[in-house]
Structures are given as C-alpha cells and as structure tokens.
C-alpha positions in Angstrom: -1.8 15.8 -173.7 -4.3 17.2 -176.2 -7.9 16.0 -176.2 -7.9 15.9 -180.0 -5.0 14.2 -181.7 -4.9 15.5 -185.3 -1.8 13.5 -186.1 -2.9 9.8 -185.9 0.6 8.5 -185.1 0.7 10.2 -181.7 0.7 7.9 -178.8 -2.8 6.8 -177.9 -4.3 8.5 -175.0 -5.1 6.7 -171.7 -8.1 7.6 -169.6 -7.5 11.0 -168.1 -10.1 12.9 -166.0 -12.1 15.6 -167.8 -14.0 18.5 -166.3 -17.1 17.8 -164.3 -20.2 16.8 -166.2 -22.2 19.8 -167.5 -26.0 19.9 -167.8 -27.2 18.9 -171.3 -30.2 21.0 -172.3 -31.0 19.8 -175.9 -33.4 17.0 -176.4 -34.8 15.1 -179.4 -35.4 17.3 -182.4 -32.9 20.0 -181.2 -29.4 20.4 -182.6 -26.8 19.2 -180.1 -24.1 21.8 -181.0 -23.7 25.4 -182.1 -22.0 26.1 -185.4 -18.4 26.5 -186.5 -17.3 29.6 -188.3 -18.4 29.9 -192.0 -16.6 27.6 -194.4 -14.1 28.5 -197.1 -14.9 27.7 -200.7 -13.2 24.3 -200.8 -15.0 23.2 -197.7 -18.3 24.2 -199.1 -17.5 22.2 -202.2 -16.5 19.1 -200.1 -19.9 19.1 -198.4 -22.0 20.5 -201.3 -24.3 17.5 -201.6 -25.0 17.5 -197.8 -25.6 21.2 -197.9 -28.1 20.8 -200.7 -30.1 18.3 -198.8 -33.3 19.6 -197.3 -33.1 19.6 -193.5 -29.3 20.0 -193.5 -28.3 23.1 -195.4 -25.3 25.3 -194.6 -26.3 25.7 -191.0 -26.7 22.0 -190.4 -23.3 21.3 -192.0 -21.7 23.9 -189.8 -23.3 22.2 -186.7 -22.0 18.8 -187.9 -18.5 20.2 -188.1 -18.8 21.4 -184.5 -20.0 18.1 -183.2 -18.0 15.6 -181.2 -18.9 11.9 -181.4 -17.4 9.1 -179.3 -17.1 5.7 -181.1 -16.5 2.9 -178.6 -15.1 -0.3 -180.0 -13.6 -0.8 -183.4 -15.3 -4.0 -184.5 -17.2 -4.6 -187.7 -19.9 -1.9 -186.9 -17.3 0.8 -186.4 -16.0 0.6 -190.0 -19.1 2.1 -191.7 -19.7 4.4 -188.7 -16.3 6.0 -188.9 -16.3 6.2 -192.6 -19.6 8.0 -192.9 -19.1 10.3 -189.9 -15.7 11.3 -191.2 -17.0 11.9 -194.6 -19.9 13.9 -193.2 -17.4 16.2 -191.5 -18.0 15.6 -187.8 -15.7 17.9 -186.0 -14.1 15.4 -183.6 -14.2 11.6 -183.4 -13.0 9.7 -180.4 -12.0 6.1 -181.1 -11.5 3.6 -178.2 -10.2 0.1 -178.4 -7.5 -2.1 -176.9 -6.8 -4.6 -179.7 -4.6 -4.9 -182.8 -5.9 -5.5 -186.3 -6.1 -9.2 -187.1 -6.3 -10.9 -190.5 -9.7 -12.3 -189.6 -11.1 -8.7 -189.1 -10.7 -7.7 -192.7 -13.8 -9.3 -194.2 -16.1 -7.1 -192.2 -13.9 -4.0 -191.6 -13.1 -2.4 -194.9 -11.6 0.6 -193.2 -8.6 -1.7 -192.5 -6.5 -3.3 -195.2 -3.9 -6.1 -195.3 -0.9 -3.8 -194.4 -2.8 -2.8 -191.2 -2.6 -6.3 -189.7 -0.7 -6.1 -186.4 -1.2 -2.3 -186.0 -3.1 -0.9 -183.1 -6.7 -0.5 -184.2 -7.0 3.0 -182.9 -4.1 4.2 -185.0 -5.3 2.4 -188.1 -8.8 3.7 -187.7 -7.5 7.3 -187.2 -5.5 7.0 -190.4 -8.6 5.7 -192.3 -10.8 8.5 -191.0 -8.3 11.2 -191.9 -7.6 9.7 -195.4 -11.3 10.3 -196.0 -11.4 13.8 -194.4 -8.3 15.5 -193.1 -10.5 18.2 -191.5 -11.7 15.7 -188.9 -9.8 15.6 -185.6 -9.4 12.1 -184.1 -8.8 11.4 -180.4 -7.2 8.0 -179.8 -7.9 6.1 -176.5 -6.3 2.8 -176.3 -8.0 1.2 -173.3 -11.3 0.0 -172.0 -14.2 2.3 -171.3 -15.3 1.2 -167.8 -17.4 2.4 -164.9 -14.5 4.2 -163.3 -13.5 6.3 -166.4 -16.6 6.4 -168.6 -17.9 9.8 -167.4 -14.5 11.4 -167.6 -13.9 10.2 -171.1 -17.3 10.9 -172.5 -18.1 14.3 -170.9 -16.9 16.4 -174.0 -19.0 14.4 -176.5 -22.5 15.0 -178.0 -23.2 11.4 -179.0 -22.0 7.9 -177.9 -21.9 5.3 -180.7 -21.5 1.8 -179.1 -19.9 -0.6 -181.6 -18.6 -3.0 -178.9 -21.4 -5.6 -179.1 -20.5 -6.3 -175.4 -23.2 -6.4 -172.7 -20.9 -5.2 -169.9 -19.7 -2.2 -171.9 -23.2 -1.5 -173.1 -24.3 -1.2 -169.4 -21.4 1.1 -168.6 -22.3 3.4 -171.6 -26.0 3.3 -170.7 -25.2 4.6 -167.2 -22.9 7.3 -168.6 -25.5 8.3 -171.2 -28.1 8.8 -168.4 -25.7 10.7 -166.2 -24.5 13.1 -168.9 -27.7 13.3 -170.9 -26.0 12.1 -174.0 -27.8 9.9 -176.6 -26.5 6.4 -176.9 -26.6 4.8 -180.4 -26.2 1.0 -180.1 -25.9 -1.8 -182.6 -25.3 -5.6 -182.5 -24.7 -8.2 -185.1 -24.3 -12.0 -185.4 -24.4 -14.2 -188.4 -27.1 -12.7 -190.8 -28.9 -10.7 -188.1 -28.5 -7.2 -186.7 -30.2 -4.8 -184.4 -29.8 -1.0 -183.9 -31.4 1.4 -181.5 -31.1 4.9 -180.0 -31.3 5.2 -176.2 -31.5 8.5 -174.4 -32.9 8.8 -170.9 -34.8 10.8 -169.7 -36.3 11.4 -173.2 -36.8 7.6 -173.7 -35.5 4.3 -172.4 -31.9 3.3 -171.8 -30.6 0.0 -173.2 -31.0 -1.7 -169.8 -34.7 -0.8 -169.5 -35.3 -3.9 -171.7 -34.7 -7.4 -170.3 -34.3 -9.2 -173.7 -31.7 -6.9 -175.1 -29.3 -9.8 -175.4 -31.3 -11.4 -178.2 -29.3 -12.0 -181.4 -26.1 -11.1 -179.6 -23.0 -13.2 -180.0 -19.2 -13.3 -180.3 -17.9 -13.3 -183.9 -15.4 -16.0 -183.2 -18.0 -18.3 -181.8 -21.1 -17.6 -184.1 -19.6 -16.0 -187.2 -20.9 -12.9 -188.9 -21.8 -12.0 -192.5 -19.7 -8.9 -193.4 -22.4 -7.0 -195.2 -24.7 -7.2 -192.2 -22.1 -5.1 -190.3 -22.2 -2.6 -193.2 -26.0 -2.3 -193.1 -26.3 -1.9 -189.4 -23.3 0.3 -189.1 -24.6 2.6 -191.8 -27.9 3.0 -189.9 -25.9 3.8 -186.7 -24.0 6.5 -188.5 -27.3 7.9 -189.9 -28.8 8.0 -186.4 -25.8 9.8 -184.9 -25.9 12.4 -187.6 -29.7 12.9 -187.3 -29.2 13.5 -183.5 -26.4 16.0 -184.2 -28.6 17.9 -186.7 -31.7 17.8 -184.6 -33.8 16.0 -187.2 -37.2 15.1 -185.8 -37.3 11.4 -186.6 -34.9 9.0 -184.9 -35.0 5.4 -183.6 -35.4 6.7 -180.0 -37.4 4.0 -178.2 -37.3 1.6 -181.0 -35.2 -1.4 -181.9 -34.8 -1.9 -185.7 -34.0 -5.5 -186.5 -32.5 -6.8 -189.8 -32.5 -10.3 -191.4 -30.0 -10.0 -194.2 -31.0 -13.3 -195.8 -34.5 -12.0 -196.5 -33.6 -8.2 -196.4 -36.5 -7.7 -194.0 -36.5 -4.9 -191.4 -38.8 -5.1 -188.4 -39.4 -2.6 -185.6 -39.9 -3.3 -181.9 -41.1 -0.5 -179.7 -39.5 -0.2 -176.2 -40.7 1.8 -173.2 -38.6 3.3 -170.4 -38.7 1.3 -167.1 -39.4 3.8 -164.2 -37.6 1.3 -161.9 -34.5 0.7 -164.1 -31.5 0.5 -161.8 -29.1 1.8 -164.5 -30.7 5.0 -165.8 -33.3 5.9 -163.1 -30.8 7.2 -160.5 -29.6 9.8 -163.0 -33.1 10.9 -164.3 -34.6 11.9 -161.0 -33.4 13.8 -157.9 -31.9 17.2 -157.6 -29.2 16.7 -160.1 -31.7 15.9 -162.9 -33.9 18.8 -161.8 -30.9 21.2 -161.9 -30.6 20.6 -165.7 -34.1 22.1 -166.3 -33.5 25.4 -164.5 -33.0 27.2 -167.9 -36.4 25.9 -169.1 -38.9 26.9 -166.4 -42.4 25.4 -166.5 -45.2 28.0 -167.0 -47.7 27.5 -164.2 -51.4 28.5 -164.5 -53.6 28.9 -161.4 -56.5 27.7 -163.5 -54.7 24.6 -164.7 -56.5 21.3 -164.3 -55.0 17.9 -165.1 -56.2 15.8 -168.0 -58.1 12.6 -167.1 -57.1 9.1 -168.4 -60.0 6.7 -168.6 -59.5 3.4 -166.9 -59.8 1.4 -170.1 -56.9 3.5 -171.5 -54.9 2.9 -168.3 -55.5 -0.8 -168.6 -54.0 -0.8 -172.1 -51.1 1.3 -170.9 -50.3 -1.2 -168.2 -50.7 -4.2 -170.4 -48.9 -2.8 -173.5 -46.5 -0.1 -172.3 -44.5 -0.4 -175.5 -47.4 1.1 -177.4 -47.5 4.3 -175.3 -45.1 7.1 -174.4 -43.2 6.3 -171.1 -45.1 7.2 -167.9 -44.9 6.7 -164.2 -48.0 5.6 -162.3 -48.1 7.2 -158.8 -50.3 6.0 -155.9 -51.1 8.9 -153.6 -53.1 7.0 -151.0 -52.1 6.1 -147.5 -50.0 3.0 -146.6 -53.0 1.1 -145.1 -55.0 1.6 -148.3 -52.1 0.4 -150.5 -51.7 -2.8 -148.5 -55.2 -3.8 -149.5 -54.7 -3.5 -153.2 -52.9 -1.4 -155.8 -52.2 -1.0 -159.5 -48.8 -2.3 -160.5 -46.3 -1.3 -161.3 -46.7 2.0 -159.5 -44.7 4.2 -157.1 -46.2 4.9 -153.7 -46.0 8.7 -152.9 -48.6 9.6 -150.3 -50.4 13.0 -150.8 -48.7 14.2 -147.6 -45.3 13.8 -149.2 -46.4 15.5 -152.4 -47.6 18.4 -150.3 -44.1 18.4 -148.6 -42.4 18.8 -152.0 -40.7 15.4 -151.9 -41.8 14.3 -155.4 -38.6 15.6 -156.9 -36.6 13.1 -154.9 -38.2 10.1 -156.8 -39.5 11.6 -160.1 -37.6 13.3 -162.9 -38.4 16.6 -164.7 -39.2 14.8 -167.9 -41.5 12.1 -166.5 -45.1 11.9 -167.6 -46.9 11.2 -164.3 -50.3 9.6 -163.8 -51.7 9.9 -160.2 -54.4 7.7 -158.7 -56.3 7.3 -155.4 -59.6 5.8 -154.3 -62.0 8.1 -156.2 -59.9 10.7 -158.0 -60.1 13.5 -155.4 -56.7 13.2 -153.8 -55.0 12.3 -157.0 -56.4 15.6 -158.6 -55.0 17.6 -155.7 -51.7 15.8 -156.1 -51.6 16.5 -159.8 -52.2 20.2 -159.3 -49.4 20.3 -156.7 -47.0 18.5 -159.0 -47.8 20.9 -161.8 -47.0 23.9 -159.4 -43.8 22.2 -158.4 -42.6 22.1 -162.0 -43.9 18.9 -163.5 -45.0 19.6 -167.0 -46.9 16.4 -167.9 -49.3 15.3 -165.1 -52.5 13.3 -165.5 -55.1 11.7 -163.3 -56.7 8.2 -163.5 -60.4 9.1 -164.0 -62.6 7.9 -161.2 -59.7 6.3 -159.3 -59.7 2.7 -158.1 -63.5 2.8 -157.7 -64.0 3.2 -161.4 -61.2 0.7 -162.0 -63.0 -1.9 -159.9 -66.3 -1.0 -161.7 -64.9 -1.6 -165.2 -61.7 -3.7 -165.0 -61.2 -5.6 -161.8 -64.3 -6.2 -159.7 -62.5 -8.1 -157.0 -60.1 -5.4 -156.2 -60.3 -4.5 -152.5 -61.0 -0.8 -152.0 -60.7 1.0 -148.6 
C-alpha cells in the first residue's frame, strides 16, 4: 500500500511499520527539508504571493512543497490547519482519525459540509484538502496513534501537528517527537479559551515537561467550544508548522500562547525543559542521542576555559527557570559531600565518573551544563573534560558552594 494516497477515496491505511527512525540533524532556524524540482509556470502563479513574501521566496516555497506534515486528530483545530497547509503547498499531509463526521461538528469545522455527515473524517478531510490544492498528496490513516505504532507512523514526517486535544495522545506524540527529533505543534481549546505551543526536545521542552499543561483543556461535548476560537488557534498552529518547515527564526518553541476570545487578548507563558522529564529525557541523552550529532563535531580548543555563572544568577535560574534557557545543574562532588547538602534540582555525577567518560550516559549533546563543587576547582576540571568530550555549552558555578553559602544560604553545610 502506498504511503501517500493521492486519490482520497482509497481505503484508509492502517498502521504499518515504516523504516527505522533516522537521525534528524536540523534544529530551530534551519529548513527541515531539501527542495523539490523547479516549478512550472502555473505552479509559480499558484504560490506567487508566498514566493513574494520576504523570508520565503522561491527556495522556501520549494522546501514547503517537499515537506511532510502529520496532522493527528480531525477536530475543530484541524480544519484551519489542513486548509492553510494545503493552500501553502505542503508536499504531503497525513491525516489520522477514527471517527465519522457528525452534524454537531460543522459549527467549528468548516472544511466539512452538511453532505459530509456520516462520512469517515479522513476521507472528507482528504477531499477538502485536495479541493484546495490538488498538488498535495494526502495519506489517510483511520486508527489511533498509540505508543505501539506512533514511531512507525511518524518516521517519514518533518512536523507533528497535534489537533486531538487529548492528554493521552499528547503524551504519546511527545515521546515520539523526542525519539525522532521532530517538532510537535500542539493546540487545545475549550469554550472561549485556547492555547498553542511548539515542543521540540532537545532544543526545548516537550509538552510533558510542564505539570499544568491540562489547564483550559476540556471535552467539547461537556464544556462547549466557540467555533471561531478553533479557527484562531488552528491558524496559529498552521503558521508555526510552516515556520518550522521554512526554518524561520522565530517560533513558539518553549512558549505557550494563550487566547481569550471574549477579550481578544493573547498572553505568553514561558516554559523550560525539565531535565528529569520521564517522557522526553530518555530520548535526549545516551548514545542514541549522541549518534545524531556525529555529523556536527564540536571544535575543541586546548586553551578553552568555561564561563563562570555568579551565584546570584544561579539563584535566579533555580527560582525562575522559565526565564532562562534550559540547563542541567551537575554536582561533581563525592557522595559523602552531597549527603550533607546540595543545590536542587541537580544531577549527581562525581568527577571520577566524568573522567571515565560516563557523562554521555546521562547528559544529552544539546544540554547546557552547569557544574558545581565545594569551591569551583573540581567543577572547573569537570567542565574542561566535558568540553573535550563534545559538550558545547558548559559553565561553572563561580566559587562553588562556599560562595553560595556566603551570599545566598549561610546555613548550608559544606564539607
């Protein structure tokens, strides 16, 4: 069975194994795909206004037409997502859902119309996308995206767009995003409120790094939803997906954008990666994660010295992590010292283990690492070793715990 179903009335595809996950080298600000062949005249005319937009151009439009985006869930958010992605000329769209179109769907899903009631959503959505742009291939998956099939289904795709508004599916997609290195665009709506974010470990947090992600979530049938709120949030999700494909610098990575449609006020909420997240952390450290960086070696310098972080800055980083870039605090002292007192949250990685090269087992290649010890001597040695082992962003707590006790926590026991 073909991966891309260009004729939307083909039987929907069930979950079939794909090839093994391949390393994903691009990161934020880098295009996610190469370009398709040059366009013919009519295709140039179709995308003329996109091509004329600064930051896109002909090359950006050709990258868009090479991109593959997976849209999971065909609820109210999926309607503007699919319409704008199809109109923009994304090369392939995967649509996944298990339901049929219901009459109660129509007020918030303008891609469906009254004659679609009773049809399978995946078929009706594919028809709608190809009415907008027949050049777009549509892959139909009628089934749930679950832990046992998510990686196989999503391996070929450049971006995941999560329109399910379902916590269980969101966690599954967060894990697949971390394992494959694919950005995860997420949205949720209820009543007059909506939220949208971009998650992309290891470049930023996954959705499960935040404990209060369920806020404003709800089931349409229980809480209701204002149709235009879906349109507003879904349009932002489509824009974020296209910005990621094009490699445009600014995205919502690490932010939750929140909307109150009644007041038309948008607010932003910064989110930091959790170095102990049980969903994304297993995929962003260890040998598998390091193997993805082999094509981008770190340039080492025998005269390199780590930058120092003042204790007052570290205090702010620990108290307000959402205001800083994600980092991992590493205690390189011995076990007996740590038992007396430590900064939390921090990993314990004794200097002896750093010397033995074990840091890669617990730290990822994209981690920003801050080391600390009693007075800064061992942490500086650990930082130099980590840099030699391929860690690009390594820092030292200036003066160690002695300076911390002097300026921040006088009662901290120090060995």
